[in-house]
C-alpha positions as CSV (number, residue, x, y, z in Angstrom):
1,M,55.2,128.1,139.1
2,K,57.3,131.0,139.6
3,I,60.4,130.8,137.7
4,Y,62.9,133.4,136.9
5,L,63.6,134.4,132.9
6,G,67.3,133.4,133.2
7,S,66.2,129.7,134.1
8,T,63.6,129.5,131.4
9,L,66.8,130.4,129.0
10,L,68.9,128.0,130.6
11,I,66.2,125.2,130.5
12,C,65.2,125.5,126.8
13,L,68.9,125.8,125.8
14,Y,70.1,122.7,127.7
15,Y,67.0,120.7,126.2
16,W,67.6,122.1,122.8
17,V,71.4,120.8,122.8
18,K,69.7,117.2,123.9
19,I,70.6,117.5,127.9
20,P,68.1,115.2,129.6
21,I,65.2,116.5,131.9
22,K,66.8,115.1,135.1
23,T,70.1,116.3,134.2
24,I,68.9,119.6,133.6
25,S,66.9,119.6,137.0
26,S,69.8,118.5,139.0
27,L,72.2,121.0,137.2
28,L,69.7,124.1,137.9
29,K,68.3,123.0,141.1
30,I,64.6,123.2,139.6
31,S,62.0,120.6,140.1
32,Q,61.5,118.2,137.1
33,K,58.0,119.2,137.0
34,T,59.0,122.7,136.0
35,V,62.0,121.7,133.6
36,G,59.5,119.0,132.0
37,F,56.6,121.9,131.4
38,W,59.3,124.1,129.7
39,C,60.5,121.1,127.8
40,S,57.3,120.4,126.8
41,V,56.6,124.5,125.8
42,E,59.6,124.2,123.6
43,R,58.5,120.8,121.7
44,V,54.8,122.2,121.3
45,C,56.4,125.4,119.4
46,C,58.5,123.4,117.2
47,A,55.6,121.3,116.3
48,K,53.7,124.6,115.6
49,E,56.4,126.2,113.5
50,W,56.7,122.9,111.5
51,N,52.8,122.7,110.9
52,D,52.5,126.3,109.8
53,K,55.5,126.0,107.2
54,Q,55.1,122.5,105.9
55,Q,55.1,122.1,102.4
56,T,54.9,119.5,99.5
57,I,58.2,117.8,98.3
58,G,59.2,116.6,94.8
59,G,57.7,117.6,91.2
60,L,58.8,117.0,87.7
61,G,62.7,116.2,87.5
62,K,62.6,115.5,91.2
63,T,63.4,112.5,93.0
64,V,61.8,111.5,96.7
65,E,62.6,108.4,98.5
66,I,60.1,107.1,100.7
67,D,60.1,104.7,104.0
68,E,58.6,103.6,107.0
69,A,60.4,103.5,110.3
70,V,59.4,101.7,113.8
71,W,60.2,103.2,116.9
72,R,60.3,100.3,119.6
73,K,60.7,100.6,123.4
74,R,61.7,97.9,125.9
75,K,60.8,97.4,129.3
76,F,63.4,98.8,131.8
77,G,65.6,99.1,128.3
78,R,65.9,95.3,127.8
79,G,63.8,92.3,127.2
80,R,60.9,91.7,125.1
81,R,59.5,94.8,123.3
82,K,56.7,96.5,125.1
83,D,55.7,99.3,122.5
84,H,56.1,100.3,119.3
85,V,55.1,103.2,116.7
86,W,55.3,103.4,113.0
87,I,56.8,106.5,111.3
88,F,56.5,107.4,107.7
89,G,58.6,110.0,105.8
90,G,59.9,111.2,102.5
91,V,62.7,113.0,101.5
92,E,63.7,114.7,98.2
93,R,67.2,114.2,97.1
94,L,69.3,117.1,96.2
95,E,71.0,117.3,92.8
96,G,74.5,116.9,94.2
97,G,73.4,114.5,96.6
98,G,72.4,114.7,100.2
99,A,68.8,115.2,102.0
100,G,66.6,117.9,101.0
101,K,62.8,119.0,101.8
102,R,61.3,116.3,104.0
103,F,58.3,115.0,105.6
104,M,57.4,112.6,108.7
105,T,54.5,112.0,110.4
106,I,53.1,108.9,112.7
107,V,50.8,106.4,111.3
108,P,48.7,103.6,113.0
109,N,49.8,101.0,110.4
110,R,51.5,100.5,107.0
111,T,48.7,99.6,104.8
112,K,48.1,101.0,101.1
113,K,44.8,102.7,102.7
114,T,47.1,104.5,105.3
115,L,50.3,105.2,103.2
116,I,48.6,106.4,99.8
117,P,46.9,109.5,100.8
118,L,49.9,110.4,102.5
119,I,52.1,110.4,99.4
120,Q,49.3,112.4,97.9
121,R,49.4,114.6,100.1
122,F,52.9,115.5,100.9
123,I,54.2,114.7,97.3
124,M,53.7,116.1,94.4
125,P,52.2,114.3,91.1
126,G,55.3,113.5,88.3
127,T,58.0,112.9,90.9
128,T,60.1,110.0,90.8
129,V,59.3,108.0,94.0
130,V,62.1,105.6,95.3
131,S,61.0,103.1,98.0
132,D,61.5,99.4,98.8
133,E,59.2,96.5,97.4
134,W,56.2,97.0,100.2
135,K,53.1,96.2,98.7
136,A,51.7,99.1,99.8
137,Y,53.3,101.1,97.1
138,T,52.4,99.0,93.9
139,S,50.0,101.5,92.6
140,L,51.9,104.5,92.5
141,E,52.5,104.6,88.4
142,E,48.7,104.6,88.3
143,L,48.6,107.8,90.5
144,G,51.1,109.7,88.4
145,Y,54.7,109.1,89.9
146,Q,57.5,107.4,88.5
147,H,58.4,104.6,90.8
148,L,61.5,102.9,91.2
149,T,62.0,100.2,93.5
150,V,64.8,98.4,95.5
151,C,64.9,94.8,97.3
152,H,66.7,95.2,100.4
153,K,66.7,91.4,100.8
154,R,69.0,91.2,98.0
155,N,71.0,94.4,98.1
156,F,70.9,98.0,99.0
157,V,71.0,99.4,95.3
158,N,69.0,98.3,92.4
159,S,71.7,97.0,89.7
160,E,69.5,97.6,86.9
161,T,68.1,101.4,88.0
162,G,70.3,102.5,90.4
163,A,67.4,102.9,92.7
164,C,68.4,102.9,96.5
165,T,66.9,104.6,99.7
166,N,70.2,105.6,101.7
167,T,69.0,109.2,102.0
168,I,65.8,108.3,103.9
169,E,67.8,105.5,105.9
170,G,70.5,107.9,106.8
171,L,67.4,110.5,107.9
172,W,66.0,108.1,110.1
173,S,69.6,107.2,111.5
174,H,69.6,111.0,112.3
175,L,66.2,111.0,113.9
176,R,66.9,108.1,116.2
177,S,69.9,109.8,117.7
178,S,67.8,113.0,118.3
179,F,65.8,111.3,120.8
180,P,66.2,111.3,124.4
181,R,68.7,108.7,125.4
182,F,66.7,106.9,127.8
183,G,63.4,106.9,125.8
184,T,60.3,109.0,125.3
185,R,56.5,108.3,126.1
186,K,54.5,107.3,123.0
187,K,52.4,110.4,123.2
188,Y,55.4,112.4,122.9
189,I,57.0,110.9,119.9
190,L,55.4,113.2,117.5
191,D,56.8,116.5,119.0
192,H,60.1,114.9,119.0
193,V,59.8,114.4,115.3
194,A,58.6,117.9,114.8
195,M,61.4,119.0,116.8
196,F,63.8,117.3,114.6
197,L,62.3,118.6,111.5
198,A,62.5,122.4,112.7
199,K,65.7,122.0,113.4
200,T,67.0,119.7,110.3
201,S,64.5,121.1,107.4
202,L,63.4,124.5,108.4
203,K,66.9,125.5,110.2
204,L,65.1,127.0,113.4
205,S,67.5,128.7,115.4
206,F,67.8,128.9,119.3
207,E,66.8,132.4,119.3
208,D,64.0,132.0,116.8
209,L,62.7,129.4,119.2
210,M,63.0,131.5,122.0
211,N,61.0,134.2,120.1
212,K,58.3,131.4,119.4
213,I,58.4,130.6,123.0
214,A,57.5,134.3,123.8
215,E,54.8,134.6,121.3
216,Y,53.1,131.0,122.6
217,K,53.0,132.3,126.1
218,E,51.6,135.5,125.4
219,E,48.8,133.8,123.2
220,E,48.3,131.5,126.4
221,E,47.9,134.1,128.9
222,K,45.3,136.3,126.7
223,E,43.5,132.9,126.5
224,E,43.4,132.5,130.2
225,E,42.6,136.3,130.8
226,N,39.5,136.0,128.2
227,E,38.6,132.5,130.0
228,M,38.7,134.4,133.3
229,K,36.5,137.3,132.1
230,E,34.0,134.9,130.6
231,D,33.9,133.0,133.9
232,E,33.3,136.2,135.4
233,E,30.5,137.4,133.5
234,E,28.7,134.2,134.0
235,E,28.9,134.3,137.9
236,V,27.4,137.8,137.4
237,D,24.7,136.1,135.6
238,E,23.7,133.6,138.2
239,E,24.2,135.9,141.0
240,V,21.0,136.0,143.5
241,P,18.5,138.6,142.3
242,F,18.3,142.1,143.7
243,F,15.8,142.4,146.7
244,E,13.3,144.5,144.9
245,D,13.2,141.7,142.4
246,I,12.2,138.8,145.4
247,I,10.5,141.2,147.9
248,P,6.6,140.6,147.2
249,N,4.7,144.3,146.0
250,E,1.9,145.5,148.1
251,D,-1.0,144.0,145.7
252,E,0.7,140.5,146.5
253,L,0.8,141.2,150.0
254,L,-2.8,141.8,150.3
255,E,-3.5,138.9,148.1
256,D,-1.9,136.7,150.8
257,D,-3.8,138.4,153.4
258,D,-7.0,137.6,152.1
């Protein structure tokens, strides 16, 4: 795949501002396969950056809202829902209001067995955790968290405690708007989530992103070079022996004559 540096920069920039791959391909007169490759590199670099810098959130005196959201896809954008993915996340409330540190991850289901280990992994003990009344969260106080709930069937704010999950609900809305307009494949959802988190939580700039992409490509090229060297060494080991190794010596020839 041969492409100029300026074109790579434009592909990444257009994708960064949420222009669809097909549109980028049409604008730059570059194949969708090539555009898709660089867009996938962009997502992978964002995911790597998020994984490297992800931290636990909350703590004593801190409040974290948790919730689950479902991403659904319809065939041709209409009709019966064909596929879905559950995303579990949490966000730390800022003292003056608004969303602070956060985490999000894809989960196979919403059971207690799945969600509790993630809460313990991402949220520090002593945190005030706010959630809806989903049954998977009933043991949080036993695990060292203060737990407040709100029943969304009745209201959006608990009239007695003031508990609400407006911050995490707003975050889900921003996440959905960051996804490609015409949907995305199930296997790429986590990459898109990581890209959203890198932008909104880590405040990753486009300049930083391009530096990460350059580092990523350098590492990939080094790995390819090492693999090629290993393959060459294996080929040498498997070469046909030298003539002196296969030509019988004089004694062997005499034995044959006998």
